[in-house]
C-alpha positions as CSV (number, residue, x, y, z in Angstrom):
1,M,-242.2,-44.3,243.1
2,T,-240.8,-47.7,241.4
3,S,-242.6,-48.8,238.7
4,T,-242.1,-52.9,237.8
5,I,-240.8,-53.7,234.4
6,P,-242.9,-56.2,232.6
7,W,-240.0,-58.2,231.3
8,E,-242.1,-61.1,229.8
9,R,-243.5,-58.7,227.6
10,V,-240.3,-57.0,226.9
11,R,-239.0,-60.6,225.7
12,Q,-242.2,-61.3,223.6
13,A,-241.7,-57.8,221.9
14,G,-238.0,-58.4,221.3
15,S,-238.7,-62.0,219.8
16,K,-240.6,-60.3,216.9
17,L,-237.6,-57.6,216.4
18,T,-234.9,-60.1,216.5
19,T,-236.1,-62.8,214.2
20,P,-234.4,-65.1,213.2
21,L,-232.5,-64.9,216.6
22,H,-233.6,-65.5,219.5
23,P,-233.8,-62.6,222.2
24,D,-231.7,-64.6,224.5
25,D,-228.8,-64.0,221.8
26,Y,-228.8,-60.5,222.8
27,L,-229.9,-60.8,226.5
28,R,-227.0,-63.0,227.3
29,F,-224.6,-60.0,226.4
30,I,-226.2,-57.7,229.0
31,N,-226.7,-60.6,231.7
32,P,-225.6,-64.2,230.8
33,L,-228.4,-65.2,233.6
34,W,-231.2,-63.9,231.5
35,S,-231.9,-67.1,229.5
36,Q,-235.0,-69.3,228.9
37,R,-233.4,-71.8,226.8
38,E,-231.2,-73.4,230.0
39,L,-231.0,-72.8,233.4
40,R,-228.1,-71.1,234.5
41,G,-226.4,-69.6,237.4
42,R,-223.2,-67.6,238.0
43,I,-220.6,-68.5,241.0
44,E,-220.8,-65.6,243.4
45,K,-218.3,-67.0,246.1
46,V,-216.1,-69.9,246.8
47,V,-215.5,-70.8,250.6
48,E,-212.9,-73.0,251.4
49,E,-214.1,-75.6,253.9
50,T,-211.2,-78.0,254.3
51,E,-208.0,-78.7,252.5
52,D,-209.8,-80.7,249.9
53,A,-213.6,-79.2,250.1
54,A,-215.1,-76.3,249.1
55,T,-218.6,-74.7,248.9
56,L,-219.8,-72.9,246.0
57,V,-222.4,-70.2,246.4
58,I,-224.3,-70.0,243.0
59,R,-227.0,-67.2,242.1
60,P,-229.2,-69.0,239.5
61,G,-230.8,-67.2,236.8
62,W,-234.2,-66.7,235.4
63,G,-236.2,-70.1,235.5
64,W,-235.1,-71.3,238.9
65,R,-237.5,-72.0,241.5
66,F,-236.5,-71.8,245.4
67,D,-238.8,-74.5,246.5
68,H,-236.3,-77.5,246.6
69,R,-236.5,-79.9,249.5
70,P,-233.8,-80.3,251.6
71,G,-231.6,-82.9,251.1
72,Q,-232.2,-82.8,247.0
73,Y,-229.1,-82.9,244.6
74,V,-228.7,-80.6,241.6
75,G,-227.0,-81.0,238.3
76,I,-224.0,-78.7,237.7
77,G,-222.7,-78.2,234.3
78,V,-219.3,-76.6,233.2
79,Q,-217.1,-76.3,230.2
80,V,-213.9,-78.3,230.3
81,D,-211.6,-78.6,227.3
82,G,-214.6,-77.2,224.9
83,R,-217.2,-80.0,226.1
84,F,-219.5,-79.7,229.0
85,Q,-219.2,-82.0,231.6
86,W,-221.9,-82.8,234.2
87,R,-222.3,-84.0,237.7
88,S,-224.5,-83.6,240.4
89,Y,-224.2,-82.8,244.1
90,S,-226.6,-82.1,247.1
91,I,-227.6,-78.7,247.9
92,S,-225.8,-77.9,251.1
93,S,-227.8,-74.7,252.0
94,A,-231.5,-74.4,253.5
95,P,-234.3,-74.0,251.1
96,R,-235.3,-70.2,251.2
97,R,-238.5,-69.0,249.0
98,S,-237.4,-65.9,249.3
99,G,-233.8,-66.5,248.5
100,R,-231.4,-65.3,245.8
101,H,-228.4,-68.3,246.4
102,I,-227.9,-71.8,246.9
103,A,-224.8,-73.5,247.7
104,I,-223.1,-76.9,247.0
105,T,-220.3,-78.7,248.7
106,I,-217.7,-80.4,247.1
107,R,-214.6,-82.5,247.9
108,A,-212.1,-82.8,245.5
109,M,-211.5,-86.5,244.7
110,P,-208.7,-87.9,243.3
111,E,-210.0,-90.1,240.9
112,G,-212.4,-87.4,240.3
113,K,-212.8,-86.0,236.8
114,L,-214.6,-82.6,237.6
115,S,-214.4,-82.5,241.2
116,G,-211.1,-80.8,241.2
117,H,-212.2,-78.6,238.5
118,L,-215.0,-77.2,240.5
119,V,-213.5,-76.4,243.7
120,S,-210.9,-74.2,242.0
121,L,-213.8,-72.2,240.0
122,T,-213.6,-68.5,240.6
123,P,-216.4,-65.8,241.3
124,G,-218.1,-64.7,238.2
125,T,-217.9,-68.2,236.4
126,I,-221.2,-69.1,234.4
127,V,-222.4,-72.4,235.0
128,R,-225.5,-74.5,233.8
129,L,-227.9,-75.9,236.0
130,A,-230.5,-78.8,236.6
131,A,-233.4,-78.5,238.3
132,P,-233.4,-80.2,241.8
133,E,-234.4,-83.9,242.3
134,G,-234.1,-86.5,244.8
135,D,-236.1,-88.3,247.4
136,F,-233.5,-88.3,250.2
137,V,-235.3,-85.3,251.8
138,L,-236.3,-84.4,255.3
139,P,-240.1,-85.0,256.1
140,D,-242.3,-82.2,256.8
141,P,-243.0,-82.0,259.6
142,P,-239.6,-83.8,260.7
143,P,-239.9,-87.3,263.0
144,A,-239.8,-86.8,266.7
145,R,-236.6,-88.9,266.6
146,M,-233.8,-89.0,263.8
147,L,-230.2,-90.7,263.5
148,F,-227.9,-89.3,261.0
149,L,-224.6,-91.6,260.0
150,V,-222.9,-90.0,257.5
151,G,-219.4,-90.4,256.2
152,G,-217.2,-87.7,254.5
153,S,-218.9,-85.6,252.0
154,G,-222.2,-87.6,252.6
155,V,-222.8,-84.9,255.1
156,T,-223.7,-82.2,252.5
157,P,-227.5,-83.5,252.1
158,V,-227.9,-83.9,255.8
159,M,-226.5,-80.3,256.5
160,A,-229.3,-78.7,254.4
161,M,-231.7,-80.8,256.7
162,L,-229.9,-79.9,259.9
163,R,-229.7,-76.1,258.9
164,T,-233.7,-76.1,257.8
165,M,-234.5,-77.8,261.3
166,D,-232.4,-75.0,262.9
167,R,-234.1,-72.2,260.7
168,R,-237.7,-73.4,261.6
169,G,-237.1,-74.0,265.0
170,H,-237.5,-78.0,264.9
171,L,-234.8,-78.6,266.7
172,G,-236.0,-77.7,270.5
173,P,-237.4,-79.3,273.6
174,E,-240.8,-79.2,271.2
175,G,-239.2,-80.3,268.2
176,T,-236.8,-83.0,266.7
177,E,-234.3,-85.0,268.6
178,V,-231.4,-85.9,266.6
179,V,-228.1,-87.8,267.0
180,M,-225.7,-87.8,264.4
181,H,-222.7,-90.0,263.6
182,Y,-220.0,-88.7,261.5
183,S,-217.2,-90.4,260.2
184,S,-214.1,-88.6,258.9
185,P,-210.4,-89.5,258.1
186,T,-209.3,-86.9,260.9
187,E,-210.7,-84.0,262.6
188,E,-209.4,-81.7,260.0
189,R,-211.2,-83.2,257.2
190,M,-214.4,-83.0,258.6
191,I,-216.8,-80.6,256.5
192,F,-218.9,-78.2,258.4
193,R,-217.1,-79.5,261.8
194,D,-217.3,-75.9,263.3
195,E,-221.0,-75.2,262.3
196,L,-221.9,-79.0,263.8
197,L,-220.4,-78.1,266.8
198,A,-221.8,-75.0,267.4
199,L,-225.4,-76.5,266.5
200,E,-224.7,-79.3,269.3
201,E,-223.8,-76.4,271.8
202,K,-226.9,-74.3,270.8
203,H,-229.3,-77.3,271.0
204,D,-229.9,-79.6,273.7
205,S,-231.6,-82.0,271.4
206,F,-228.9,-82.2,269.0
207,H,-226.4,-85.0,269.9
208,L,-223.0,-85.2,267.5
209,H,-220.9,-88.5,267.8
210,R,-217.6,-88.0,265.8
211,L,-215.4,-90.9,264.3
212,H,-211.8,-90.3,263.0
213,T,-211.1,-93.6,261.1
214,D,-207.6,-92.9,260.3
215,T,-206.8,-93.3,264.1
216,E,-210.2,-94.8,265.5
217,G,-211.0,-97.8,262.9
218,M,-214.2,-97.8,260.9
219,L,-217.6,-97.7,262.4
220,E,-218.5,-101.1,263.5
221,L,-222.3,-101.0,263.8
222,A,-223.0,-104.2,265.9
223,H,-219.9,-103.4,268.0
224,A,-221.5,-103.5,272.1
225,E,-219.0,-100.5,273.0
226,R,-218.4,-98.8,269.5
227,G,-221.4,-99.6,267.4
228,L,-225.1,-98.2,267.3
229,D,-225.8,-99.3,270.8
230,A,-223.4,-97.3,272.3
231,F,-224.1,-94.1,270.9
232,C,-227.5,-94.2,270.3
233,P,-229.2,-97.0,272.1
234,D,-232.5,-96.3,271.1
235,W,-231.9,-96.4,267.2
236,R,-234.2,-98.8,266.5
237,E,-237.0,-96.7,267.1
238,R,-235.7,-94.2,264.9
239,E,-236.2,-92.9,261.2
240,T,-232.4,-93.3,259.8
241,Y,-230.7,-91.1,257.5
242,A,-227.6,-92.5,255.8
243,C,-225.3,-91.2,253.0
244,G,-221.6,-91.5,252.6
245,P,-219.0,-94.0,250.7
246,A,-220.7,-97.1,249.3
247,P,-218.9,-99.7,251.6
248,M,-220.4,-97.8,254.4
249,L,-223.7,-97.8,253.0
250,D,-223.7,-101.5,252.0
251,A,-222.7,-102.5,255.8
252,I,-225.7,-100.2,257.5
253,T,-228.0,-101.7,254.9
254,E,-227.0,-105.3,256.0
255,H,-227.5,-104.3,259.4
256,F,-230.7,-102.9,259.1
257,E,-231.9,-105.7,257.1
258,R,-230.7,-108.2,259.7
259,E,-232.7,-106.5,262.2
260,G,-235.9,-106.7,260.3
261,L,-235.6,-102.5,260.1
262,E,-235.1,-101.8,256.3
263,E,-238.2,-100.0,256.3
264,Q,-236.9,-97.2,258.6
265,L,-233.4,-96.6,256.7
266,H,-233.1,-93.9,254.0
267,L,-230.1,-94.1,252.0
268,E,-228.4,-91.4,249.3
269,R,-225.7,-92.8,247.1
270,F,-223.5,-90.8,245.5
271,T,-222.3,-93.4,242.8
272,L,-224.5,-95.3,240.2
273,Q,-226.1,-98.5,241.1
274,L,-226.9,-100.6,238.4
275,G,-229.2,-103.0,239.9
276,G,-230.9,-104.3,236.9
277,E,-230.2,-107.7,234.6
278,G,-228.2,-107.1,231.7
279,G,-229.3,-107.7,228.1
280,E,-227.9,-110.4,225.9
281,G,-225.7,-108.0,224.3
282,G,-225.1,-108.4,220.3
283,T,-223.7,-106.3,217.6
284,L,-224.0,-102.5,217.9
285,T,-224.0,-100.2,215.0
286,F,-223.1,-96.5,215.1
287,R,-224.6,-95.8,211.3
288,N,-223.1,-92.2,210.9
289,S,-219.7,-93.3,212.0
290,N,-219.6,-96.4,210.1
291,K,-218.6,-98.4,213.0
292,T,-219.8,-101.6,214.7
293,I,-218.6,-103.6,217.9
294,E,-220.0,-106.6,219.8
295,A,-220.8,-105.8,223.1
296,D,-222.0,-108.3,226.2
297,G,-225.1,-107.6,227.9
298,A,-223.2,-105.8,231.1
299,T,-221.4,-103.1,228.9
300,T,-223.2,-99.9,228.5
301,V,-223.9,-98.2,225.0
302,L,-221.7,-95.5,226.0
303,E,-218.7,-97.8,226.9
304,A,-219.1,-99.8,223.7
305,G,-219.4,-96.9,221.6
306,E,-216.3,-95.3,223.1
307,Q,-214.4,-98.7,222.8
308,A,-215.4,-98.5,218.8
309,G,-213.8,-95.1,218.7
310,V,-217.0,-93.4,218.3
311,G,-216.9,-89.7,219.6
312,M,-219.8,-90.5,222.1
313,P,-221.3,-87.3,224.1
314,Y,-221.6,-87.9,227.8
315,G,-221.9,-85.6,230.9
316,C,-222.5,-87.6,234.5
317,R,-222.2,-91.1,233.4
318,M,-224.8,-91.7,236.1
319,G,-228.2,-91.2,234.1
320,I,-228.8,-87.6,235.4
321,C,-228.3,-85.1,233.1
322,H,-229.2,-86.8,229.6
323,T,-226.2,-85.5,227.7
324,C,-225.5,-89.0,226.5
325,T,-228.8,-89.8,224.7
326,L,-229.2,-91.0,221.3
327,T,-231.7,-92.2,218.9
328,L,-232.0,-96.0,218.7
329,V,-233.0,-96.4,215.1
330,S,-233.6,-100.1,215.6
331,G,-233.2,-103.0,218.1
332,R,-233.7,-103.5,221.7
333,V,-232.0,-102.0,225.2
334,R,-232.5,-102.7,228.6
335,D,-232.2,-100.0,231.4
336,L,-229.3,-101.6,233.9
337,R,-230.6,-99.7,236.8
338,N,-234.4,-101.2,236.8
339,G,-234.4,-103.6,234.0
340,D,-236.7,-101.6,231.7
341,E,-236.6,-102.5,228.1
342,F,-236.9,-99.9,224.9
343,D,-237.7,-101.2,221.5
344,Q,-239.6,-98.6,219.5
345,T,-238.2,-96.8,216.5
346,N,-236.3,-93.6,217.1
347,E,-236.4,-94.1,221.1
348,Q,-234.6,-91.8,223.0
349,V,-232.2,-93.6,225.0
350,Q,-229.6,-92.8,227.8
351,T,-226.4,-94.6,226.6
352,C,-224.7,-94.4,230.2
353,V,-227.3,-96.8,231.6
354,T,-228.6,-99.0,228.9
355,A,-227.2,-102.2,227.4
356,A,-228.1,-104.0,224.0
357,V,-230.5,-107.1,224.2
358,G,-229.7,-108.0,220.6
359,D,-228.4,-106.3,217.7
360,C,-228.9,-102.3,217.6
361,T,-228.4,-99.4,215.6
362,F,-227.7,-95.9,216.8
363,D,-227.7,-92.5,215.2
364,I,-224.1,-91.0,215.3
């Protein structure tokens, strides 16, 4: 007969014995995943998907809940040159409440500051994690008919949805009928190609349309022979989920708006969209560094501080990880994502997505 060790009681008792140090300061030597200070994970396996893409299988530590929704993304932080860098990636594995692992799939981009480093991580590497977020998710239950429009690594959140539907029996005669268009430069660079072909072979209700853009050109949505009407004649009656490069998503958005179908379109973008109006600009003062700079209303506080030579903290540069947060001592800033303004004394602001509305002072 086995007994269950009451770990929470052990930790509480340990806190009394280890003061002023935290129990985590000792437990991390036993198992680095035992932390209540931050979410951590360990790379268990690295699976090569294509020549430039890999899946990281991660075992999360204490504090992780396996209740994310298919299509959500997770933040991952790794130390590079002595500083933690953060990025967010879609979870490509299907959620399992009784699971022990999650997977993210990354394509190493030539201009990427972190993606190339991540795909070269080795099993055993400890990373930091941020809880899953995002509204680009599979409905529960799924609609009767769905259309997926993906390009390149935009397949990753959709793969989590397809894997979930397959596991739950939603792909079948009595379930959801799915058409998926996948644009990729070449056949060899199609992430999850073999698995997608196997799903098409397994389910009569799943139809995969492939386009190799290096030889066949880009998807022309309105083209009679190569557009949506050609491979999915009833696309106007389907819930559509699209994820891929920004030009592709812009074209899809414009096409659906012209048809008056924007309510049926769900998008996931991998780049920051600064849609809000900028501020008026002003003089930014970084009081601890004794540096000032004039910035216009379209320049973020983070960019202005870097131009002034201030050692600004940053991570994802997309408003997700909060690594860049500073204290606004005085002044007003505007969030470039939505136009919201902040002017409270000692307000915490994210410098990568805010711009000055007049003169501002920051505590750094």
